[in-house]
C-alpha positions in Angstrom: -39.9 -40.9 -4.0 -41.8 -37.6 -4.3 -41.3 -35.7 -7.6 -39.5 -32.4 -7.4 -42.0 -29.6 -8.3 -41.1 -26.4 -10.0 -41.0 -23.3 -7.7 -42.5 -21.2 -10.5 -45.5 -23.2 -11.8 -45.6 -26.2 -9.4 -45.5 -28.7 -12.3 -43.2 -31.7 -12.1 -39.6 -31.1 -13.1 -37.1 -33.5 -14.7 -33.5 -34.0 -13.5 -31.1 -34.0 -16.4 -27.7 -33.7 -14.8 -26.0 -34.4 -11.5 -22.6 -33.7 -9.9 -22.0 -36.1 -7.0 -19.7 -34.0 -5.0 -19.9 -30.2 -5.3 -18.6 -27.7 -2.7 -21.1 -25.7 -0.8 -18.6 -23.1 0.4 -15.2 -22.8 -1.4 -13.9 -20.3 1.1 -13.6 -22.6 4.1 -10.1 -23.8 4.7 -11.1 -25.8 7.8 -12.1 -29.2 6.5 -14.4 -29.8 9.5 -16.5 -26.8 8.3 -16.3 -27.5 4.6 -19.4 -29.1 3.1 -20.2 -30.8 -0.1 -23.5 -32.0 -1.6 -25.0 -33.6 -4.7 -25.8 -30.8 -7.1 -28.8 -31.7 -9.3 -30.1 -29.7 -12.3 -33.8 -29.8 -13.1 -35.8 -28.6 -16.1 -39.5 -27.8 -16.2 -41.1 -28.5 -19.5 -44.2 -26.4 -18.8 -42.6 -23.0 -18.0 -39.1 -23.5 -19.4 -37.4 -23.0 -16.0 -34.1 -24.4 -15.0 -33.5 -25.0 -11.3 -30.8 -26.4 -9.0 -31.3 -28.6 -5.9 -31.7 -26.5 -2.7 -29.7 -26.8 0.5 -31.6 -27.3 3.7 -30.4 -24.0 4.9 -29.3 -21.1 2.6 -27.5 -19.4 5.5 -24.5 -21.7 5.2 -23.9 -20.4 1.7 -23.1 -16.9 3.1 -21.3 -17.7 6.4 -17.9 -16.6 5.0 -19.2 -14.7 1.9 -17.1 -11.7 1.2 -19.0 -8.6 0.1 -17.7 -6.8 -2.9 -18.7 -3.7 -4.8 -20.3 -4.6 -8.1 -20.3 -2.0 -10.9 -22.1 -2.8 -14.1 -22.6 -0.7 -17.2 -26.2 -2.1 -17.5 -27.5 -0.7 -14.2 -26.3 2.9 -14.5 -29.0 5.3 -13.3 -30.1 8.2 -15.5 -30.8 11.9 -14.7 -34.6 11.1 -14.7 -33.9 8.7 -11.8 -32.8 11.5 -9.5 -36.4 12.4 -8.7 -37.4 8.9 -7.9 -37.5 6.9 -4.6 -35.1 4.1 -5.4 -34.6 0.8 -3.7 -31.9 -1.7 -4.5 -32.1 -5.3 -3.5 -28.9 -7.4 -3.7 -26.5 -9.7 -1.9 -23.7 -7.3 -2.4 -22.8 -3.8 -1.3 -25.3 -1.3 -2.8 -24.7 0.7 -6.0 -22.8 3.9 -5.3 -23.5 6.7 -7.8 -23.0 10.4 -7.1 -26.1 12.5 -6.7 -28.4 9.5 -5.9 -29.9 8.4 -2.6 -30.7 4.7 -2.8 -32.2 2.6 -0.1 -30.8 -0.9 0.2 -32.0 -4.3 1.3 -30.3 -7.7 1.2 -31.7 -11.0 0.2 -29.7 -12.7 3.0 -31.9 -13.6 6.0 -34.9 -12.3 4.1 -34.0 -8.7 4.8 -36.2 -7.6 1.9 -39.3 -8.5 4.0 -38.5 -5.4 6.2 -39.4 -2.9 3.4 -41.8 -0.5 5.0 -42.5 2.1 2.2 -43.4 2.3 -1.4 -40.9 3.0 -4.3 -41.2 4.1 -7.9 -38.0 2.2 -8.9 -36.8 -1.1 -7.5 -33.5 -2.6 -8.8 -33.0 -6.3 -8.3 -29.3 -6.4 -8.8 -27.7 -9.7 -9.8 -29.5 -11.8 -7.2 -32.8 -13.0 -8.7 -31.6 -16.6 -8.9 -30.4 -16.6 -5.3 -33.8 -16.1 -3.6 -35.1 -19.2 -1.9 -38.8 -18.1 -1.5 -39.2 -16.5 -4.9 -43.0 -16.2 -4.6 -42.9 -14.4 -1.2 -40.2 -12.1 -2.7 -42.4 -11.0 -5.7 -45.5 -10.6 -3.5 -43.5 -8.2 -1.3 -41.9 -6.1 -4.0 -45.2 -5.9 -6.0 -46.8 -4.4 -2.9 -43.9 -2.0 -2.5 -44.0 -0.7 -6.1 -46.0 2.5 -6.7 -48.4 2.6 -9.7 -46.4 3.8 -12.6 -43.1 2.6 -11.1 -40.6 0.1 -12.5 -38.8 -3.0 -11.3 -35.4 -3.5 -13.0 -33.9 -7.0 -13.1 -30.4 -7.8 -14.3 -29.2 -11.4 -14.2 -28.2 -14.5 -16.3 -30.6 -16.1 -18.7 -31.6 -19.7 -17.9 -31.6 -21.2 -21.5 -28.0 -19.9 -21.9 -27.0 -22.6 -19.3 -28.1 -25.3 -21.8 -27.7 -23.7 -25.2 -24.4 -21.9 -24.6 -22.9 -24.3 -22.1 -22.9 -21.5 -19.6 -22.0 -24.0 -16.8 -19.9 -21.4 -14.8 -23.3 -20.2 -13.6 -24.3 -23.6 -12.2 -23.8 -23.9 -8.5 -25.8 -23.9 -5.2 -26.3 -20.2 -5.0 -28.2 -20.0 -8.4 -31.3 -22.1 -7.6 -33.6 -20.4 -10.2 -32.5 -19.8 -13.8 -35.3 -17.8 -15.5 -36.4 -17.9 -19.1 -38.7 -15.2 -20.5 -41.6 -17.6 -20.2 -40.9 -18.6 -16.5 -40.4 -15.0 -15.5 -43.6 -13.9 -17.2 -45.5 -16.8 -15.7 -44.4 -15.9 -12.2 -44.9 -12.1 -12.2 -48.3 -12.3 -13.7 -49.4 -13.9 -10.4 -48.5 -10.6 -8.6 -50.1 -8.0 -10.8 -46.9 -7.3 -12.7 -46.1 -7.4 -16.4 -43.0 -7.3 -18.6 -42.4 -3.9 -20.2 -39.1 -4.8 -21.9 -36.8 -7.8 -22.0 -33.3 -7.6 -23.6 -30.6 -10.2 -24.0 -26.9 -9.5 -24.1 -23.5 -11.1 -23.7 -24.2 -13.9 -26.2 -27.7 -14.4 -24.9 -26.4 -15.4 -21.5 -27.8 -12.5 -19.5 -31.0 -10.5 -19.5 -32.3 -7.1 -18.4 -36.0 -7.0 -17.8 -38.2 -4.0 -16.8 -41.4 -4.9 -15.0 -44.4 -2.6 -14.3 -47.8 -2.9 -12.6 -50.5 -4.3 -14.7 -52.5 -1.6 -16.4 -55.4 -2.1 -18.9 -54.0 0.8 -21.0 -50.7 -0.9 -21.4 -50.5 -3.7 -23.9 -47.4 -5.9 -23.8 -46.0 -5.8 -27.4 -42.9 -7.8 -26.6 -42.6 -10.7 -28.9 -39.9 -13.3 -28.0 -39.4 -15.9 -30.7 -40.9 -19.0 -29.2 -38.2 -21.2 -30.7 -35.5 -19.1 -29.2 -36.9 -19.2 -25.6 -37.8 -22.9 -25.9 -35.6 -25.7 -24.7 -36.2 -29.0 -26.4 -35.1 -32.5 -25.5 -32.4 -32.3 -28.2 -30.9 -29.2 -26.5 -30.5 -31.1 -23.3 -29.0 -34.1 -25.1 -26.5 -31.8 -26.8 -25.7 -30.2 -23.5 -24.7 -33.5 -22.0 -22.9 -34.7 -25.2 -20.8 -31.5 -25.4 -19.7 -31.8 -21.8 -18.7 -35.4 -22.4 -16.9 -34.6 -25.7 -14.9 -31.7 -24.1 -13.9 -33.9 -21.1 -12.7 -36.6 -23.5 -10.7 -34.3 -25.8 -9.2 -32.5 -22.8 -8.0 -35.8 -21.2 -6.5 -36.9 -24.6 -4.7 -33.7 -25.3 -3.5 -33.2 -21.8 -2.1 -36.8 -21.8 0.0 -36.1 -24.9 1.3 -32.8 -23.4 2.3 -34.3 -20.0 3.8 -37.4 -21.7 6.2 -35.2 -23.8 7.0 -32.9 -20.9 7.1 -34.6 -17.6 7.6 -31.4 -15.7 4.5 -29.1 -16.3 3.1 -26.2 -14.4 -0.7 -26.8 -14.8 -2.8 -23.8 -13.9 -6.4 -22.6 -14.0 -6.9 -18.9 -14.9 -9.9 -17.6 -12.9 -10.7 -18.2 -9.3 -14.4 -18.0 -8.3 -17.3 -20.3 -7.6 -18.0 -20.2 -11.3 -14.5 -21.5 -11.9 -15.2 -24.3 -9.5 -18.2 -25.3 -11.5 -16.1 -25.7 -14.7 -13.5 -27.7 -12.7 -16.2 -30.0 -11.4 -18.1 -30.5 -14.7 -14.9 -31.3 -16.6 -13.1 -33.3 -13.9 -10.2 -30.9 -13.7 -9.5 -31.2 -9.9 -6.8 -33.8 -10.4 -4.8 -31.8 -12.9 -4.7 -28.2 -11.6 -1.9 -27.3 -9.3 -2.6 -23.6 -8.8 -4.9 -20.8 -9.9 -4.2 -17.4 -11.3 -6.5 -14.5 -10.8 -5.5 -10.9 -11.0 -8.7 -9.6 -9.5 -9.7 -12.1 -6.8 -9.3 -11.2 -3.1 -9.3 -14.9 -2.3 -6.1 -16.7 -1.3 -7.4 -20.2 -1.9 -10.4 -22.3 -2.9 -11.3 -25.5 -1.2 -12.2 -28.5 -3.5 -12.4 -30.9 -0.6 -9.7 -33.3 -1.8 -7.2 -30.5 -2.1 -7.0 -26.8 -1.4 -5.7 -24.8 -4.4 -3.7 -21.6 -3.8 -4.4 -18.5 -5.9 -1.6 -16.4 -7.4 -2.4 -12.8 -8.0 -0.1 -12.3 -11.0 0.8 -14.2 -14.1 4.5 -15.1 -13.9 6.0 -14.9 -17.3 9.1 -17.0 -16.3 7.2 -20.3 -16.1 8.2 -22.9 -18.6 6.1 -25.8 -20.0 3.0 -23.9 -18.8 -0.4 -25.5 -19.2 -3.3 -23.1 -18.6 -7.1 -23.7 -18.5 -9.3 -20.7 -19.1 -11.9 -20.9 -16.2 -13.5 -17.6 -16.9 -15.1 -17.8 -20.4 -16.6 -14.3 -20.1 -13.0 -12.9 -20.1 -11.6 -15.1 -22.8 -10.0 -12.4 -24.9 -8.6 -10.5 -21.9 -7.0 -13.7 -20.4 -5.6 -14.9 -23.7 -4.0 -11.5 -24.2 -2.6 -11.6 -20.7 -1.1 -15.0 -21.2 0.5 -14.7 -24.6 1.7 -11.1 -24.3 3.5 -11.9 -21.0 5.5 -15.0 -21.7 8.3 -16.1 -24.1 8.1 -19.7 -22.7 6.3 -22.8 -24.0 2.6 -22.6 -23.4 -0.4 -24.9 -24.0 -3.5 -22.9 -23.5 -7.0 -24.5 -23.3 -10.2 -22.6 -24.0 -12.9 -24.9 -22.6 -16.3 -23.1 -23.1 -18.5 -22.6 -25.0 -16.3 -24.5 -27.5 -13.1 -26.4 -27.0 -9.9 -25.1 -28.3 -6.2 -25.9 -27.7 -3.6 -23.2 -28.6 0.1 -24.0 -28.4 2.9 -21.4 -28.3 6.5 -22.2 -28.6 9.4 -20.0 -27.3 10.4 -17.1 -29.6 13.8 -18.7 -30.3 11.9 -21.7 -31.8 9.6 -19.5 -33.8 12.5 -17.8 -35.7 
């Protein structure tokens, strides 16, 4: 069997985790069109890159993909940007901001290869991990960047997947998970250098500014090597923590369902990231329905069962068991659940650390 080589540095990668049956497209209700594959996670020791097994054709990922507007406080344009020729590359609808004219190219079907002019600002908006031919991509955008221009990248940070158990970002769309080291290694091949690199949201996301290489510019960025480095012990902890959470969850849920034979078991959060948590922690067999106040989806397909999505949290449910499937919105979801029900609730926070919170009806609390 041929070794899997890293897309960034071409060194041999090492598989450290595998999910035997992971949905390719959760939006398909027709079982004949629904596909599932083995999802494998690889780590490159040389450039610190984390990657996911590729599908034979990336087109099937987006056959029923629903575009949505993405607004992010980290990619707001400034007054100085008004004078610039700006290009946005994304898989979503483009940024809409008053007073700015922004050209837009998609990553789907390699639309970015059709860029015909130069820009002094290129925004790679929340899609850097979705690009199949990453070297061809950087070769193209480097050619399209004017001298003195900037490339702005906003996306999740690869080591966060391991160190922060950020598994809601692990699915077939996200085939490349960059560290500072792997990003720097890649862009240096295309006459680019990192001007700034910032981590935010508990070191799960990064914003990087790239510029053309210039002898006058010296990169003064110093990223602590220990921070950007993933060791063998980190990967062992990653696997052990998933196993421990799965064990505790099964044990606690067994007690709850034994005491109360009629339970409404829900997951809060309905997205491909929620599916990743469900699959990693073997929650498919427990969850009856999903709650998501913001999702436009009506269901998700997990192959063995199709789970319906409710748009509102119903406060009248009794013996309610809820799994938080959107760790980024932990405080918002907790507030939504506990402020809107007087009934008995068992609430599970799963990531990055396991926590079970029980709430009794008000009449019991007096």
